[in-house]
C-alpha positions as CSV (number, residue, x, y, z in Angstrom):
1,M,-23.8,-24.1,-43.3
2,F,-20.7,-22.2,-44.3
3,N,-17.2,-21.6,-43.0
4,F,-15.3,-18.4,-42.4
5,S,-11.9,-17.5,-41.2
6,L,-10.2,-14.2,-40.1
7,L,-6.8,-13.1,-41.1
8,A,-5.5,-10.0,-39.2
9,N,-2.0,-8.5,-39.6
10,S,-1.5,-5.7,-37.1
11,R,2.1,-5.1,-38.3
12,L,1.0,-3.8,-41.7
13,R,1.2,-0.1,-42.0
14,N,-2.4,0.3,-43.0
15,E,-3.6,-2.0,-40.2
16,S,-5.2,-4.3,-42.8
17,L,-7.6,-7.0,-41.9
18,V,-8.9,-9.6,-44.3
19,L,-12.1,-11.6,-43.7
20,I,-12.4,-14.8,-45.7
21,V,-15.9,-16.4,-46.0
22,K,-16.1,-19.7,-47.7
23,F,-19.3,-21.2,-49.3
24,L,-17.9,-24.6,-50.3
25,H,-19.9,-27.3,-52.2
26,K,-23.3,-25.8,-51.5
27,R,-24.9,-26.3,-55.0
28,F,-25.5,-22.5,-55.3
29,T,-26.5,-21.1,-58.7
30,G,-26.5,-17.6,-60.1
31,Q,-23.9,-14.8,-60.5
32,I,-21.7,-13.7,-57.6
33,Q,-19.5,-10.7,-56.7
34,Y,-16.2,-12.2,-55.5
35,V,-14.7,-9.4,-53.4
36,F,-16.5,-7.1,-50.9
37,F,-14.7,-4.2,-49.3
38,V,-15.5,-2.7,-46.0
39,K,-12.8,0.0,-45.7
40,P,-10.2,-0.3,-44.3
41,Y,-10.9,-4.1,-44.2
42,S,-11.3,-6.6,-47.1
43,V,-13.9,-9.4,-47.2
44,L,-13.2,-12.3,-49.6
45,C,-15.9,-14.8,-50.4
46,S,-14.9,-18.2,-51.8
47,F,-17.5,-20.4,-53.6
48,A,-15.3,-23.3,-54.7
49,G,-17.2,-26.5,-55.5
50,N,-20.4,-24.7,-56.6
51,A,-20.6,-25.8,-60.2
52,Y,-23.7,-23.8,-61.1
53,L,-22.5,-20.3,-60.0
54,C,-21.4,-17.7,-62.5
55,N,-18.5,-15.4,-61.4
56,D,-17.8,-11.7,-62.0
57,G,-14.7,-12.2,-64.0
58,S,-12.4,-13.2,-61.2
59,N,-10.0,-16.0,-61.5
60,Q,-12.5,-18.4,-59.8
61,K,-13.4,-21.2,-62.3
62,F,-17.1,-21.9,-62.3
63,C,-19.3,-23.6,-64.8
64,T,-22.4,-21.8,-66.1
65,I,-25.9,-23.0,-67.1
66,N,-28.6,-21.3,-69.1
67,S,-31.5,-22.4,-67.0
68,S,-33.5,-19.3,-66.0
69,S,-35.7,-21.3,-63.7
70,N,-32.7,-22.3,-61.6
71,K,-31.4,-18.7,-61.5
72,K,-34.8,-17.5,-60.2
73,S,-35.1,-20.2,-57.7
74,N,-31.7,-19.6,-56.2
75,L,-31.5,-15.8,-56.6
76,G,-32.9,-15.2,-53.2
77,L,-30.6,-17.7,-51.6
78,V,-27.5,-16.1,-53.1
79,V,-28.6,-12.6,-52.2
80,G,-29.4,-13.7,-48.7
81,A,-26.1,-15.4,-48.3
82,A,-24.2,-12.3,-49.6
83,V,-26.1,-10.0,-47.3
84,G,-25.4,-12.3,-44.4
85,C,-21.8,-12.5,-45.3
86,V,-21.5,-8.7,-45.3
87,A,-23.4,-8.4,-42.0
88,L,-21.2,-11.0,-40.4
89,A,-18.1,-9.2,-41.7
90,L,-19.2,-5.9,-40.2
91,L,-19.8,-7.6,-36.9
92,I,-16.4,-9.2,-36.8
93,V,-14.7,-6.0,-38.0
94,L,-16.4,-4.1,-35.1
95,C,-15.3,-6.7,-32.5
96,V,-11.7,-6.6,-33.9
97,A,-11.7,-2.8,-33.9
98,L,-12.8,-2.7,-30.2
99,Y,-10.1,-5.4,-29.3
100,R,-7.4,-3.3,-31.0
101,K,-8.5,-0.2,-29.2
102,K,-8.0,-2.0,-25.9
103,T,-4.7,-3.4,-27.0
104,K,-3.4,-0.1,-28.0
105,Q,-4.2,1.3,-24.5
106,R,-2.0,-1.3,-22.9
107,P,1.6,-0.3,-22.5
108,S,4.1,-2.7,-24.2
109,P,6.9,-4.3,-22.2
110,E,9.3,-1.9,-23.8
111,T,7.2,1.1,-22.8
112,V,6.9,-0.2,-19.2
113,S,10.7,-0.7,-19.1
114,H,11.3,2.8,-20.6
115,N,9.0,4.5,-18.1
116,R,10.2,2.7,-14.9
117,S,11.3,5.8,-13.3
118,I,8.2,7.9,-14.1
119,V,6.4,7.1,-10.9
120,S,9.5,7.7,-8.8
121,T,10.3,11.0,-10.6
122,E,6.9,12.4,-10.1
123,N,6.9,11.4,-6.4
124,R,10.5,12.3,-5.8
125,A,11.6,8.7,-5.1
126,Q,14.8,8.2,-7.0
127,E,16.0,4.9,-8.4
128,F,19.6,4.4,-7.3
129,T,22.2,2.0,-8.8
130,Y,23.9,-0.4,-6.5
131,H,27.1,1.6,-7.1
132,D,25.3,4.7,-5.8
133,I,24.3,2.8,-2.7
134,K,27.9,1.6,-2.0
135,L,29.2,5.1,-2.4
136,M,26.4,6.5,-0.2
137,T,27.1,4.0,2.6
138,K,30.9,3.8,2.1
139,D,30.5,0.2,1.3
140,F,28.0,-0.5,4.0
141,K,30.4,0.7,6.7
142,K,28.1,1.8,9.5
143,Q,25.1,-0.3,10.6
144,I,22.6,1.7,12.6
145,G,19.9,-0.8,13.1
146,K,18.4,-4.2,12.2
147,G,14.8,-5.1,11.8
148,G,12.5,-7.7,10.4
149,F,13.5,-6.7,6.9
150,G,17.3,-6.7,7.4
151,P,20.1,-4.4,8.4
152,V,19.9,-0.6,8.2
153,Y,23.0,1.5,7.3
154,L,23.8,5.1,7.6
155,G,24.3,6.8,4.2
156,T,25.1,10.3,3.0
157,Q,23.9,11.7,-0.3
158,K,26.0,13.9,-2.6
159,N,24.2,17.0,-1.2
160,G,25.5,16.0,2.3
161,K,22.1,14.9,3.6
162,N,22.0,11.7,5.7
163,V,19.7,8.9,4.8
164,A,18.9,5.5,6.3
165,V,19.6,2.6,3.8
166,K,17.5,-0.5,4.5
167,V,18.7,-3.7,2.8
168,L,16.0,-6.3,2.5
169,S,17.1,-9.7,3.5
170,R,16.9,-12.4,0.9
171,D,14.5,-14.5,2.9
172,S,11.9,-11.6,3.0
173,G,10.0,-13.4,0.3
174,Q,9.8,-10.5,-2.1
175,G,10.3,-10.6,-5.8
176,E,11.3,-7.7,-8.0
177,N,7.7,-7.1,-9.3
178,E,6.2,-7.1,-5.8
179,F,9.0,-4.8,-4.6
180,R,8.3,-2.3,-7.5
181,N,4.6,-2.3,-6.7
182,E,5.3,-1.5,-3.0
183,V,7.8,1.2,-4.0
184,E,5.2,2.7,-6.2
185,L,2.7,2.6,-3.2
186,L,5.3,4.1,-0.8
187,S,6.1,6.9,-3.3
188,R,2.5,8.0,-3.2
189,V,2.3,8.1,0.6
190,H,3.3,11.5,2.0
191,H,2.5,12.7,5.5
192,K,4.4,14.7,8.1
193,N,4.1,11.8,10.6
194,L,5.4,9.1,8.2
195,V,9.1,8.5,7.4
196,S,9.6,9.6,3.8
197,L,10.9,7.3,1.1
198,V,13.9,8.9,-0.7
199,G,14.7,6.2,-3.2
200,Y,15.2,2.6,-3.9
201,C,17.6,0.1,-5.6
202,I,16.9,-3.2,-7.4
203,E,20.4,-4.1,-8.5
204,A,22.1,-7.0,-6.7
205,Q,19.8,-6.5,-3.7
206,L,16.4,-4.9,-2.9
207,I,17.1,-1.7,-1.0
208,L,15.0,1.2,0.3
209,V,16.4,4.6,1.1
210,Y,14.6,6.6,3.8
211,E,15.0,10.0,5.3
212,F,17.3,9.8,8.4
213,M,15.8,10.4,11.8
214,E,18.5,12.0,14.0
215,N,17.0,11.1,17.3
216,G,16.5,7.4,16.9
217,S,13.4,5.5,18.0
218,V,11.0,5.8,20.9
219,F,12.1,2.4,22.1
220,D,15.8,3.6,22.3
221,A,14.7,6.7,24.2
222,L,12.8,4.7,26.7
223,N,15.5,2.1,27.2
224,G,18.6,4.2,27.7
225,K,19.9,3.9,24.1
226,G,19.1,7.4,22.9
227,L,17.6,10.6,24.2
228,N,16.0,10.7,27.6
229,L,12.3,11.5,27.3
230,T,11.8,12.9,30.8
231,L,9.1,15.4,29.9
232,W,5.5,14.0,29.9
233,K,4.4,16.6,27.3
234,D,7.1,15.3,24.9
235,R,5.8,11.8,25.3
236,M,2.3,12.9,24.8
237,Q,3.1,14.8,21.6
238,I,5.0,11.9,20.2
239,A,2.1,9.6,20.8
240,A,-0.3,12.0,19.1
241,D,2.1,12.3,16.2
242,A,2.3,8.6,15.8
243,A,-1.5,8.2,16.0
244,E,-2.0,10.8,13.3
245,G,0.4,8.9,11.0
246,L,-1.4,5.6,11.6
247,D,-4.7,7.3,11.0
248,Y,-3.5,8.5,7.7
249,L,-2.4,5.0,6.7
250,H,-5.8,3.7,7.6
251,R,-8.1,6.4,6.2
252,G,-6.0,8.6,4.0
253,C,-4.4,6.0,1.7
254,D,-6.1,4.2,-1.2
255,P,-5.8,1.3,-0.8
256,S,-5.8,1.5,3.0
257,I,-2.6,0.4,4.6
258,I,-2.5,-1.9,7.6
259,H,1.0,-1.5,9.2
260,R,1.0,-4.9,11.0
261,D,4.2,-4.2,13.0
262,V,3.4,-1.1,15.1
263,K,5.9,-0.9,18.0
264,S,8.0,1.7,19.8
265,S,11.1,0.9,17.7
266,N,9.1,1.7,14.5
267,I,8.2,5.2,15.8
268,L,11.2,7.4,15.0
269,L,12.0,10.9,16.2
270,S,13.1,13.7,14.0
271,K,15.5,16.5,14.8
272,E,12.5,18.5,16.1
273,F,11.2,15.5,18.2
274,E,8.3,14.8,15.8
275,G,7.1,11.2,16.0
276,K,7.1,9.4,12.6
277,I,5.9,5.9,11.7
278,S,8.4,3.8,9.8
279,D,8.4,0.4,8.1
280,F,4.9,0.7,6.7
281,G,3.6,-0.7,3.4
282,I,6.2,-3.5,3.0
283,S,5.1,-7.1,2.9
284,K,6.7,-9.0,5.8
285,A,4.6,-12.1,5.4
286,K,3.4,-14.1,2.4
287,K,-0.2,-13.1,1.7
288,Y,-2.6,-15.8,0.5
289,D,-5.8,-13.9,0.1
290,T,-7.2,-10.4,0.3
291,S,-10.8,-9.1,0.5
292,T,-12.8,-6.2,1.7
293,I,-15.6,-6.9,4.2
294,T,-18.1,-4.3,5.5
295,G,-15.9,-1.5,4.1
296,E,-12.9,-2.4,6.3
297,S,-9.7,-3.7,4.8
298,Q,-9.1,-7.3,5.8
299,L,-5.9,-9.2,5.0
300,Y,-5.6,-13.0,5.4
301,T,-2.0,-13.7,6.2
302,V,0.5,-15.9,7.8
303,V,0.5,-14.3,11.3
304,Q,3.4,-11.9,11.7
305,G,4.3,-9.2,14.1
306,S,6.6,-8.4,17.0
307,F,6.6,-10.3,20.3
308,G,4.6,-8.4,22.9
309,Y,2.7,-6.2,20.4
310,L,0.8,-9.0,18.6
311,D,-3.0,-8.9,18.9
312,P,-4.2,-12.2,20.4
313,A,-7.4,-12.0,18.2
314,Y,-5.2,-11.7,15.1
315,A,-3.1,-14.7,16.2
316,E,-6.3,-16.7,16.5
317,S,-8.0,-15.7,13.2
318,N,-5.1,-14.9,10.9
319,I,-7.2,-11.9,9.7
320,A,-5.4,-8.6,9.7
321,T,-7.6,-5.5,10.2
322,H,-7.0,-1.9,11.3
323,S,-7.7,-3.1,14.9
324,I,-4.3,-5.0,15.1
325,D,-2.5,-1.7,14.7
326,V,-4.8,-0.1,17.3
327,Y,-3.9,-3.0,19.8
328,A,-0.2,-2.5,19.2
329,F,-0.5,1.2,19.6
330,G,-2.2,0.6,23.0
331,I,1.0,-1.3,24.1
332,V,3.1,1.7,22.9
333,L,1.0,4.0,25.1
334,L,1.6,1.8,28.1
335,E,5.3,1.9,27.3
336,L,5.3,5.7,27.3
337,I,3.4,5.9,30.6
338,S,5.5,3.3,32.5
339,G,8.8,3.4,30.7
340,K,8.7,-0.4,30.6
341,P,9.1,-2.7,27.6
342,P,6.1,-4.8,26.3
343,M,7.5,-7.9,28.0
344,I,8.7,-7.1,31.5
345,Q,11.6,-9.1,32.9
346,P,10.8,-10.9,36.1
347,A,12.4,-9.9,39.4
348,T,14.0,-13.3,39.8
349,E,15.9,-15.4,37.2
350,T,13.4,-18.3,37.7
351,G,10.4,-16.1,37.1
352,E,8.6,-15.8,33.8
353,Y,8.3,-12.7,31.7
354,I,5.0,-10.9,32.1
355,H,3.2,-8.9,29.5
356,I,2.8,-5.2,30.1
357,V,-1.0,-5.4,30.1
358,Q,-1.0,-8.1,32.7
359,W,1.5,-6.2,34.8
360,A,-0.4,-2.9,34.6
361,R,-4.0,-4.0,35.0
362,P,-3.9,-4.9,38.7
363,H,-2.3,-1.5,39.5
364,I,-4.9,0.3,37.4
365,E,-7.8,-1.5,39.1
366,R,-6.4,-0.4,42.5
367,G,-5.9,3.1,41.3
368,D,-2.2,2.9,42.2
369,L,-0.8,5.4,39.7
370,S,2.5,5.7,41.5
371,S,3.3,2.1,40.7
372,I,2.6,2.5,37.0
373,I,4.1,5.9,36.0
374,D,7.8,6.0,34.9
375,P,9.9,7.4,37.8
376,R,12.2,9.1,35.3
377,L,9.4,11.5,34.3
378,S,9.7,15.0,35.6
379,D,6.8,16.5,37.6
380,D,5.2,18.3,34.6
381,W,2.2,15.8,34.5
382,T,-1.2,15.8,36.0
383,A,-2.9,12.7,37.3
384,A,-6.1,13.5,35.3
385,C,-4.2,13.5,32.1
386,I,-2.3,10.3,32.7
387,W,-5.5,8.5,33.8
388,K,-7.1,9.6,30.5
389,V,-4.2,8.2,28.5
390,I,-4.4,5.0,30.5
391,D,-8.1,4.7,29.7
392,I,-7.2,5.2,26.0
393,A,-4.6,2.5,26.2
394,L,-7.0,0.0,27.8
395,L,-9.6,0.6,25.1
396,C,-7.0,-0.1,22.5
397,V,-6.0,-3.5,24.0
398,D,-9.5,-4.7,24.5
399,H,-9.7,-8.4,23.8
400,H,-12.5,-7.9,21.4
401,P,-11.4,-6.0,18.2
402,K,-14.9,-4.6,17.7
403,N,-14.7,-2.8,21.0
404,R,-11.5,-1.0,20.2
405,P,-11.5,2.6,18.9
406,T,-10.3,3.6,15.5
407,M,-7.0,5.3,15.1
408,N,-8.8,8.5,14.3
409,E,-10.7,8.3,17.6
410,V,-7.4,7.6,19.4
411,K,-5.8,10.6,17.8
412,L,-8.6,12.9,18.8
413,E,-8.6,11.6,22.4
414,L,-4.8,12.1,22.7
415,Q,-5.1,15.7,21.3
416,S,-7.8,16.3,23.9
417,A,-5.5,15.0,26.7
418,I,-2.7,17.3,25.4
419,S,-5.1,20.3,25.6
420,M,-6.2,19.2,29.1
421,E,-2.5,19.1,30.2
422,L,-1.8,22.4,28.6
423,Q,-4.8,24.1,30.3
424,S,-3.8,22.6,33.6
425,S,-0.3,24.0,33.1
426,L,-1.7,27.5,32.3
427,D,-3.9,27.4,35.3
428,D,-1.0,26.5,37.5
429,T,1.0,29.3,36.1
430,A,-1.8,31.8,36.7
431,E,-2.2,30.6,40.2
432,H,1.5,31.0,40.9
433,M,1.5,34.5,39.5
434,T,-1.5,35.4,41.6
435,S,0.2,34.1,44.7
436,F,3.4,35.9,43.9
437,T,1.7,39.2,43.4
438,E,-0.3,38.9,46.6
439,N,2.9,38.3,48.6
440,I,4.6,41.5,47.3
441,H,4.6,44.3,49.9
442,V,5.4,47.8,48.7
443,D,7.0,49.8,51.5
444,V,6.5,53.5,50.8
445,R,8.2,55.9,53.1
């Protein structure tokens, strides 16, 4: 048996490493070489306590004997020990070299701190100071909304462009590291139907800065707080836009993003009336486990979501999958068709609120379209198109998640419905033109 120890000093300029192998009190005999070198490393062998060994002139003090028989009998042992020492040294040197290679690839804390803004710079998400935010919002003067995260303020950048400044509440459960990770994720997500992240702030408070949507949310438009969406074709296009944005979150992002709070107030309208999904990618509940099963992202969470949009299956299982977004989107479709909120106020004060699915289903089963459709809609719609959208909505809110379509399928069906409506409009126009020309009488005298 022998002992060995390893001394490595990575701070030395030449990255020196010294391997010390000790053969103590082993009754070895013969002559030894004291130092082995395996460049750029040194191997030192110590034979203290071996009274019958002869050294090579080093400062080790050994006694010598003249017995040639003892030398012969122990020569093989010494040579074997020396070879084993060198082999062991080479093995350890190789392991240390591999370890150092991995260590060098890891960024130091100083490097991470220095490169904090690299991700945001490459993806055009700027890190603002808290002073920048206060100037931008005029000391948080105008609040334009409030959600599950906290208040939202109107801000104006130095270039005159308006932004939405979302201040995360202190009880959101987010730490700085988690916030940075999510900002990095949001910075990589770019799609025409997703609200773009402009920047962020981590001083004093955790703040996200988004592009400003001039026309508010779908919820506001349907409830008299914004634009009046009276054209069915506009509502259809907004639905298709939102479906495309959600489909991108589900299939186009790596890792896939489950929104978990799809609702009409999280579908914002741009100046050109494009529908854009907002409030995605941010943790609104404390997660306690994640896994991937059968290729679909599944998230075990404390159940969270907005009243009226929450998938009953999710409430029972605590397992978040893409299907919970599909369910909530089905509720949004029913809102767009009927103009009613997800929880419908009773006709009398003593009555209970009724969920929009429970309210709509009896009318649908009777084929009573006039009782479902929003009376504020203009007459630019066809019954066939609205029934198609109703069918899509009912599939989305199916009680069994496995029976629901994917957001990609929903997107394609909505695009098909839009084409159907457009073709019907073209046919009507052609029919009117034919009727008009037939009624023209030319009187030639």
